[in-house]
Short mmCIF file of the C-alpha atoms (twelve columns), coordinates in Angstrom:
data_MODEL
# 
_entry.id   MODEL 
# 
loop_
_atom_site.group_PDB 
_atom_site.id 
_atom_site.type_symbol 
_atom_site.label_atom_id 
_atom_site.label_alt_id 
_atom_site.label_comp_id 
_atom_site.label_asym_id 
_atom_site.label_seq_id 
_atom_site.Cartn_x 
_atom_site.Cartn_y 
_atom_site.Cartn_z 
_atom_site.pdbx_PDB_model_num 
ATOM 1   C CA . UNK A 1   0.000   0.000  0.000   1 
ATOM 2   C CA . UNK A 2   2.817   2.414  0.858   1 
ATOM 3   C CA . UNK A 3   4.445   1.845  -2.546  1 
ATOM 4   C CA . UNK A 4   1.154   2.646  -4.261  1 
ATOM 5   C CA . UNK A 5   0.849   5.841  -2.219  1 
ATOM 6   C CA . UNK A 6   4.372   6.886  -3.240  1 
ATOM 7   C CA . UNK A 7   3.552   6.278  -6.914  1 
ATOM 8   C CA . UNK A 8   0.308   8.230  -6.553  1 
ATOM 9   C CA . UNK A 9   2.160   11.181 -5.026  1 
ATOM 10  C CA . UNK A 10  4.755   11.136 -7.814  1 
ATOM 11  C CA . UNK A 11  1.940   11.304 -10.378 1 
ATOM 12  C CA . UNK A 12  0.452   14.487 -8.906  1 
ATOM 13  C CA . UNK A 13  0.509   17.464 -11.301 1 
ATOM 14  C CA . UNK A 14  3.019   20.235 -10.620 1 
ATOM 15  C CA . UNK A 15  1.796   23.362 -8.904  1 
ATOM 16  C CA . UNK A 16  0.994   26.264 -11.280 1 
ATOM 17  C CA . UNK A 17  3.781   28.704 -12.088 1 
ATOM 18  C CA . UNK A 18  1.931   31.519 -10.282 1 
ATOM 19  C CA . UNK A 19  1.977   29.462 -7.065  1 
ATOM 20  C CA . UNK A 20  5.670   28.756 -7.491  1 
ATOM 21  C CA . UNK A 21  6.219   32.506 -7.795  1 
ATOM 22  C CA . UNK A 22  4.295   33.038 -4.550  1 
ATOM 23  C CA . UNK A 23  6.507   30.428 -2.901  1 
ATOM 24  C CA . UNK A 24  9.673   32.068 -4.217  1 
ATOM 25  C CA . UNK A 25  8.706   35.412 -2.723  1 
ATOM 26  C CA . UNK A 26  7.581   33.912 0.595   1 
ATOM 27  C CA . UNK A 27  10.736  31.816 0.948   1 
ATOM 28  C CA . UNK A 28  13.068  34.658 -0.007  1 
ATOM 29  C CA . UNK A 29  14.413  36.368 3.160   1 
ATOM 30  C CA . UNK A 30  14.201  39.634 1.234   1 
ATOM 31  C CA . UNK A 31  10.760  38.931 -0.257  1 
ATOM 32  C CA . UNK A 32  8.093   41.524 0.550   1 
ATOM 33  C CA . UNK A 33  4.328   41.758 0.748   1 
ATOM 34  C CA . UNK A 34  4.545   44.508 -1.876  1 
ATOM 35  C CA . UNK A 35  5.925   41.900 -4.332  1 
ATOM 36  C CA . UNK A 36  3.297   39.347 -3.328  1 
ATOM 37  C CA . UNK A 37  0.154   41.420 -3.747  1 
ATOM 38  C CA . UNK A 38  0.249   41.794 -7.582  1 
ATOM 39  C CA . UNK A 39  0.516   38.011 -8.013  1 
ATOM 40  C CA . UNK A 40  -2.424  37.418 -5.668  1 
ATOM 41  C CA . UNK A 41  -4.480  39.966 -7.596  1 
ATOM 42  C CA . UNK A 42  -4.023  38.064 -10.863 1 
ATOM 43  C CA . UNK A 43  -6.780  35.597 -9.895  1 
ATOM 44  C CA . UNK A 44  -10.068 37.319 -8.933  1 
ATOM 45  C CA . UNK A 45  -11.514 34.144 -7.374  1 
ATOM 46  C CA . UNK A 46  -8.434  33.673 -5.198  1 
ATOM 47  C CA . UNK A 47  -8.580  37.337 -4.192  1 
ATOM 48  C CA . UNK A 48  -12.247 36.929 -3.250  1 
ATOM 49  C CA . UNK A 49  -11.411 33.867 -1.125  1 
ATOM 50  C CA . UNK A 50  -8.777  35.783 0.825   1 
ATOM 51  C CA . UNK A 51  -11.059 38.758 1.443   1 
ATOM 52  C CA . UNK A 52  -13.844 36.451 2.560   1 
ATOM 53  C CA . UNK A 53  -11.487 34.751 5.032   1 
ATOM 54  C CA . UNK A 54  -10.168 38.108 6.285   1 
ATOM 55  C CA . UNK A 55  -13.702 39.265 7.101   1 
ATOM 56  C CA . UNK A 56  -14.691 36.026 8.802   1 
ATOM 57  C CA . UNK A 57  -15.329 36.338 12.571  1 
ATOM 58  C CA . UNK A 58  -12.978 33.366 12.912  1 
ATOM 59  C CA . UNK A 59  -9.896  35.567 12.623  1 
ATOM 60  C CA . UNK A 60  -11.232 38.367 14.770  1 
ATOM 61  C CA . UNK A 61  -9.695  41.267 12.855  1 
ATOM 62  C CA . UNK A 62  -10.894 44.508 14.415  1 
ATOM 63  C CA . UNK A 63  -12.130 46.197 11.238  1 
ATOM 64  C CA . UNK A 64  -13.677 45.320 7.909   1 
ATOM 65  C CA . UNK A 65  -11.043 44.405 5.336   1 
ATOM 66  C CA . UNK A 66  -11.847 45.953 1.972   1 
ATOM 67  C CA . UNK A 67  -8.601  45.618 0.024   1 
ATOM 68  C CA . UNK A 68  -6.393  42.652 -0.781  1 
ATOM 69  C CA . UNK A 69  -3.368  44.734 0.288   1 
ATOM 70  C CA . UNK A 70  -4.829  44.967 3.796   1 
ATOM 71  C CA . UNK A 71  -5.688  41.269 3.897   1 
ATOM 72  C CA . UNK A 72  -2.235  40.123 2.802   1 
ATOM 73  C CA . UNK A 73  -0.577  42.400 5.351   1 
ATOM 74  C CA . UNK A 74  -2.793  41.135 8.184   1 
ATOM 75  C CA . UNK A 75  -2.464  37.449 7.348   1 
ATOM 76  C CA . UNK A 76  1.252   37.547 6.619   1 
ATOM 77  C CA . UNK A 77  3.215   35.783 3.916   1 
ATOM 78  C CA . UNK A 78  3.052   32.316 5.492   1 
ATOM 79  C CA . UNK A 79  -0.737  32.192 5.621   1 
ATOM 80  C CA . UNK A 80  -1.086  33.652 2.110   1 
ATOM 81  C CA . UNK A 81  1.282   30.980 0.812   1 
ATOM 82  C CA . UNK A 82  -0.879  28.321 2.496   1 
ATOM 83  C CA . UNK A 83  -4.044  29.791 0.980   1 
ATOM 84  C CA . UNK A 84  -2.382  29.835 -2.457  1 
ATOM 85  C CA . UNK A 85  -1.235  26.201 -2.335  1 
ATOM 86  C CA . UNK A 86  -4.595  25.006 -1.001  1 
ATOM 87  C CA . UNK A 87  -6.407  26.940 -3.738  1 
ATOM 88  C CA . UNK A 88  -4.120  25.495 -6.423  1 
ATOM 89  C CA . UNK A 89  -4.697  21.929 -5.211  1 
ATOM 90  C CA . UNK A 90  -8.468  22.387 -5.318  1 
ATOM 91  C CA . UNK A 91  -8.208  23.644 -8.896  1 
ATOM 92  C CA . UNK A 92  -5.722  20.994 -10.078 1 
ATOM 93  C CA . UNK A 93  -7.662  17.783 -9.458  1 
ATOM 94  C CA . UNK A 94  -10.995 16.560 -8.031  1 
ATOM 95  C CA . UNK A 95  -11.098 16.115 -4.268  1 
ATOM 96  C CA . UNK A 96  -13.216 13.310 -2.837  1 
ATOM 97  C CA . UNK A 97  -12.883 12.838 0.927   1 
ATOM 98  C CA . UNK A 98  -15.838 10.471 1.318   1 
ATOM 99  C CA . UNK A 99  -13.710 7.800  3.093   1 
ATOM 100 C CA . UNK A 100 -13.313 10.350 5.906   1 
ATOM 101 C CA . UNK A 101 -17.003 11.269 5.802   1 
ATOM 102 C CA . UNK A 102 -16.361 14.933 5.006   1 
ATOM 103 C CA . UNK A 103 -16.728 17.224 1.996   1 
ATOM 104 C CA . UNK A 104 -14.137 19.482 0.335   1 
ATOM 105 C CA . UNK A 105 -15.920 22.450 1.915   1 
ATOM 106 C CA . UNK A 106 -15.448 20.896 5.355   1 
ATOM 107 C CA . UNK A 107 -11.754 20.400 4.562   1 
ATOM 108 C CA . UNK A 108 -11.477 24.142 3.949   1 
ATOM 109 C CA . UNK A 109 -13.374 24.909 7.157   1 
ATOM 110 C CA . UNK A 110 -11.168 22.661 9.298   1 
ATOM 111 C CA . UNK A 111 -8.011  24.057 7.690   1 
ATOM 112 C CA . UNK A 112 -9.200  27.614 8.382   1 
ATOM 113 C CA . UNK A 113 -9.876  26.734 12.024  1 
ATOM 114 C CA . UNK A 114 -6.410  25.242 12.361  1 
ATOM 115 C CA . UNK A 115 -4.852  28.289 10.723  1 
ATOM 116 C CA . UNK A 116 -6.807  30.721 12.925  1 
ATOM 117 C CA . UNK A 117 -5.696  28.953 16.109  1 
ATOM 118 C CA . UNK A 118 -2.081  28.850 14.927  1 
ATOM 119 C CA . UNK A 119 -2.174  32.528 13.937  1 
ATOM 120 C CA . UNK A 120 -3.782  33.762 17.161  1 
ATOM 121 C CA . UNK A 121 -2.042  31.424 19.623  1 
ATOM 122 C CA . UNK A 122 0.849   29.456 18.184  1 
ATOM 123 C CA . UNK A 123 2.679   32.059 16.119  1 
ATOM 124 C CA . UNK A 124 3.499   34.139 19.198  1 
ATOM 125 C CA . UNK A 125 5.434   31.282 20.774  1 
ATOM 126 C CA . UNK A 126 8.207   31.010 18.191  1 
ATOM 127 C CA . UNK A 127 10.590  33.544 16.681  1 
ATOM 128 C CA . UNK A 128 11.950  31.420 13.831  1 
ATOM 129 C CA . UNK A 129 10.293  29.684 10.860  1 
ATOM 130 C CA . UNK A 130 6.977   31.427 11.575  1 
ATOM 131 C CA . UNK A 131 6.034   31.640 7.892   1 
ATOM 132 C CA . UNK A 132 6.655   27.928 7.308   1 
ATOM 133 C CA . UNK A 133 4.554   27.022 10.345  1 
ATOM 134 C CA . UNK A 134 1.709   29.279 9.244   1 
ATOM 135 C CA . UNK A 135 1.740   27.752 5.743   1 
ATOM 136 C CA . UNK A 136 1.588   24.241 7.200   1 
ATOM 137 C CA . UNK A 137 -1.327  25.161 9.465   1 
ATOM 138 C CA . UNK A 138 -3.451  25.379 6.300   1 
ATOM 139 C CA . UNK A 139 -2.062  22.214 4.709   1 
ATOM 140 C CA . UNK A 140 -1.926  19.718 7.610   1 
ATOM 141 C CA . UNK A 141 -4.813  17.655 6.236   1 
ATOM 142 C CA . UNK A 142 -3.687  17.617 2.596   1 
ATOM 143 C CA . UNK A 143 -2.353  14.065 2.778   1 
ATOM 144 C CA . UNK A 144 -5.906  12.836 3.309   1 
ATOM 145 C CA . UNK A 145 -6.691  13.747 -0.308  1 
ATOM 146 C CA . UNK A 146 -4.230  11.133 -1.605  1 
ATOM 147 C CA . UNK A 147 -5.168  8.701  1.191   1 
ATOM 148 C CA . UNK A 148 -8.809  8.865  0.055   1 
ATOM 149 C CA . UNK A 149 -7.884  8.155  -3.571  1 
ATOM 150 C CA . UNK A 150 -5.881  5.069  -2.619  1 
ATOM 151 C CA . UNK A 151 -8.509  3.769  -0.182  1 
ATOM 152 C CA . UNK A 152 -11.147 3.958  -2.902  1 
ATOM 153 C CA . UNK A 153 -8.939  2.312  -5.508  1 
ATOM 154 C CA . UNK A 154 -8.170  -0.540 -3.086  1 
ATOM 155 C CA . UNK A 155 -11.873 -0.943 -2.172  1 
ATOM 156 C CA . UNK A 156 -11.106 -0.229 1.479   1 
ATOM 157 C CA . UNK A 157 -12.982 3.058  1.779   1 
ATOM 158 C CA . UNK A 158 -16.104 1.641  3.449   1 
ATOM 159 C CA . UNK A 159 -14.184 -0.379 6.036   1 
ATOM 160 C CA . UNK A 160 -11.997 2.627  6.733   1 
ATOM 161 C CA . UNK A 161 -15.042 4.844  7.225   1 
ATOM 162 C CA . UNK A 162 -16.502 2.391  9.715   1 
ATOM 163 C CA . UNK A 163 -13.270 2.223  11.705  1 
ATOM 164 C CA . UNK A 164 -13.056 6.007  11.718  1 
ATOM 165 C CA . UNK A 165 -16.449 6.395  13.403  1 
ATOM 166 C CA . UNK A 166 -14.963 5.353  16.741  1 
ATOM 167 C CA . UNK A 167 -12.231 8.016  16.541  1 
ATOM 168 C CA . UNK A 168 -12.339 11.305 18.402  1 
ATOM 169 C CA . UNK A 169 -8.788  12.619 18.632  1 
ATOM 170 C CA . UNK A 170 -6.204  13.232 15.914  1 
ATOM 171 C CA . UNK A 171 -4.031  10.447 17.329  1 
ATOM 172 C CA . UNK A 172 -6.879  7.938  16.998  1 
ATOM 173 C CA . UNK A 173 -7.404  8.979  13.370  1 
ATOM 174 C CA . UNK A 174 -3.670  8.561  12.869  1 
ATOM 175 C CA . UNK A 175 -3.787  4.991  14.200  1 
ATOM 176 C CA . UNK A 176 -6.606  4.013  11.812  1 
ATOM 177 C CA . UNK A 177 -4.718  5.512  8.859   1 
ATOM 178 C CA . UNK A 178 -1.632  3.477  9.711   1 
ATOM 179 C CA . UNK A 179 -3.741  0.328  10.073  1 
ATOM 180 C CA . UNK A 180 -5.356  0.698  6.636   1 
ATOM 181 C CA . UNK A 181 -2.614  2.491  4.686   1 
ATOM 182 C CA . UNK A 182 0.586   1.542  6.457   1 
ATOM 183 C CA . UNK A 183 1.404   5.245  6.758   1 
ATOM 184 C CA . UNK A 184 -0.183  8.348  8.301   1 
ATOM 185 C CA . UNK A 185 -1.693  11.151 6.233   1 
ATOM 186 C CA . UNK A 186 0.914   13.490 7.738   1 
ATOM 187 C CA . UNK A 187 3.683   11.414 6.174   1 
ATOM 188 C CA . UNK A 188 1.740   11.372 2.900   1 
ATOM 189 C CA . UNK A 189 1.581   15.171 3.039   1 
ATOM 190 C CA . UNK A 190 5.345   15.266 3.661   1 
ATOM 191 C CA . UNK A 191 5.818   13.135 0.524   1 
ATOM 192 C CA . UNK A 192 3.607   15.570 -1.406  1 
ATOM 193 C CA . UNK A 193 5.670   18.507 -0.167  1 
ATOM 194 C CA . UNK A 194 8.867   16.761 -1.239  1 
ATOM 195 C CA . UNK A 195 7.332   16.082 -4.672  1 
ATOM 196 C CA . UNK A 196 6.532   19.808 -5.004  1 
ATOM 197 C CA . UNK A 197 10.011  20.749 -3.745  1 
ATOM 198 C CA . UNK A 198 8.944   22.517 -0.572  1 
ATOM 199 C CA . UNK A 199 11.658  23.601 1.849   1 
ATOM 200 C CA . UNK A 200 13.275  20.903 3.956   1 
ATOM 201 C CA . UNK A 201 12.061  22.619 7.137   1 
ATOM 202 C CA . UNK A 202 8.420   22.372 6.021   1 
ATOM 203 C CA . UNK A 203 8.853   18.719 5.033   1 
ATOM 204 C CA . UNK A 204 10.396  17.924 8.426   1 
ATOM 205 C CA . UNK A 205 7.695   19.785 10.363  1 
ATOM 206 C CA . UNK A 206 5.036   17.794 8.540   1 
ATOM 207 C CA . UNK A 207 6.878   14.509 8.965   1 
ATOM 208 C CA . UNK A 208 7.213   14.898 12.738  1 
ATOM 209 C CA . UNK A 209 3.875   16.606 13.356  1 
ATOM 210 C CA . UNK A 210 2.389   13.631 15.215  1 
ATOM 211 C CA . UNK A 211 5.670   12.744 16.972  1 
ATOM 212 C CA . UNK A 212 7.123   16.126 17.961  1 
ATOM 213 C CA . UNK A 213 9.358   14.545 20.581  1 
ATOM 214 C CA . UNK A 214 11.329  12.979 17.708  1 
ATOM 215 C CA . UNK A 215 11.689  16.231 15.742  1 
ATOM 216 C CA . UNK A 216 15.062  17.969 15.352  1 
ATOM 217 C CA . UNK A 217 15.625  20.594 18.035  1 
ATOM 218 C CA . UNK A 218 15.381  23.495 15.561  1 
ATOM 219 C CA . UNK A 219 11.761  22.698 14.674  1 
ATOM 220 C CA . UNK A 220 10.564  20.802 17.752  1 
ATOM 221 C CA . UNK A 221 8.635   23.740 19.212  1 
ATOM 222 C CA . UNK A 222 6.921   24.295 15.858  1 
ATOM 223 C CA . UNK A 223 5.829   20.667 15.622  1 
ATOM 224 C CA . UNK A 224 4.578   20.783 19.213  1 
ATOM 225 C CA . UNK A 225 2.429   23.815 18.406  1 
ATOM 226 C CA . UNK A 226 0.989   22.262 15.234  1 
ATOM 227 C CA . UNK A 227 0.414   18.995 17.090  1 
ATOM 228 C CA . UNK A 228 -1.627  20.784 19.775  1 
ATOM 229 C CA . UNK A 229 -3.617  22.660 17.111  1 
ATOM 230 C CA . UNK A 230 -4.357  19.417 15.284  1 
ATOM 231 C CA . UNK A 231 -5.318  17.732 18.548  1 
ATOM 232 C CA . UNK A 232 -7.818  20.507 19.348  1 
ATOM 233 C CA . UNK A 233 -9.173  20.552 15.779  1 
ATOM 234 C CA . UNK A 234 -9.042  17.006 14.378  1 
ATOM 235 C CA . UNK A 235 -10.307 16.465 10.851  1 
ATOM 236 C CA . UNK A 236 -13.544 14.658 11.656  1 
ATOM 237 C CA . UNK A 237 -14.558 16.232 14.999  1 
ATOM 238 C CA . UNK A 238 -13.123 19.750 15.257  1 
ATOM 239 C CA . UNK A 239 -13.210 21.328 18.720  1 
ATOM 240 C CA . UNK A 240 -15.026 18.385 20.322  1 
ATOM 241 C CA . UNK A 241 -14.688 18.459 24.102  1 
ATOM 242 C CA . UNK A 242 -12.365 15.407 24.442  1 
ATOM 243 C CA . UNK A 243 -10.176 16.878 21.677  1 
ATOM 244 C CA . UNK A 244 -9.914  20.266 23.351  1 
ATOM 245 C CA . UNK A 245 -9.111  18.718 26.737  1 
ATOM 246 C CA . UNK A 246 -6.407  16.592 25.130  1 
ATOM 247 C CA . UNK A 247 -4.971  19.711 23.492  1 
ATOM 248 C CA . UNK A 248 -4.788  21.499 26.864  1 
ATOM 249 C CA . UNK A 249 -2.963  18.528 28.382  1 
ATOM 250 C CA . UNK A 250 -0.514  18.364 25.482  1 
ATOM 251 C CA . UNK A 251 0.178   22.107 25.630  1 
ATOM 252 C CA . UNK A 252 0.899   21.843 29.350  1 
ATOM 253 C CA . UNK A 253 3.156   18.827 28.825  1 
ATOM 254 C CA . UNK A 254 5.126   20.617 26.084  1 
ATOM 255 C CA . UNK A 255 5.519   23.747 28.199  1 
ATOM 256 C CA . UNK A 256 3.371   25.839 25.857  1 
ATOM 257 C CA . UNK A 257 0.996   28.591 26.969  1 
ATOM 258 C CA . UNK A 258 -2.055  26.513 27.919  1 
ATOM 259 C CA . UNK A 259 -3.925  29.446 29.473  1 
ATOM 260 C CA . UNK A 260 -3.835  31.523 26.292  1 
ATOM 261 C CA . UNK A 261 -4.692  28.399 24.303  1 
ATOM 262 C CA . UNK A 262 -7.883  28.045 26.342  1 
ATOM 263 C CA . UNK A 263 -8.798  31.714 25.815  1 
ATOM 264 C CA . UNK A 264 -8.154  31.505 22.075  1 
ATOM 265 C CA . UNK A 265 -10.174 28.316 21.607  1 
ATOM 266 C CA . UNK A 266 -13.125 29.842 23.463  1 
ATOM 267 C CA . UNK A 267 -12.875 32.935 21.275  1 
ATOM 268 C CA . UNK A 268 -12.857 30.815 18.113  1 
ATOM 269 C CA . UNK A 269 -15.798 28.747 19.357  1 
ATOM 270 C CA . UNK A 270 -17.861 31.883 19.789  1 
# 
């Protein structure tokens, strides 16, 4: 099964040139928002998506955002890069997440929740690789797209869906994925990132997202933050009470700011 997944990842279409340009600017230490805005503006639908997100109560910006320049500045380059890659994936091939019992719209909603929590809580706790972490907060569930394709092709989608019904936390989902696929969706996402030539730091963060204690020291704090976010907002049951409690416990264990995490989650829930 793992070999089939690797072949499936290698067959994925390349990201559009406009997205690669966004990535170049975001990954350039001297890249600026001023350079990024004109590329974002080239696609009116993408621009509309960003403005819609910026004016969502989820992010809690204090004023109405009327221009894409404002939105890009408020979100930052990492989040805009994540939006761009997610948008490109949705346009590049059909997404069917029925094995997980969710729709593509729900994928976007969960990813936005994860990004909002990372932006409002997690970003403040690191001083390095913030942009990479923010990008990943929108792409943590991307491996499930390929996982769903393979499950359907192997006629294991229905059995997988049944097993998933008993899952509440992200770790339980992870265990079912490994049972049926031989690999977690986080590792599949890391393979996708390698295929698209993402930075090594982003690939490593994704690879160790569910096992942050094994991550290299330079990115361990980042993986701990993303792990807590994913625990609070798992794919199938975002912000369920057992998930949130588990996230608080993990944050405390990792030495993260559990008090602010609680305040931020309550704010997002409202």
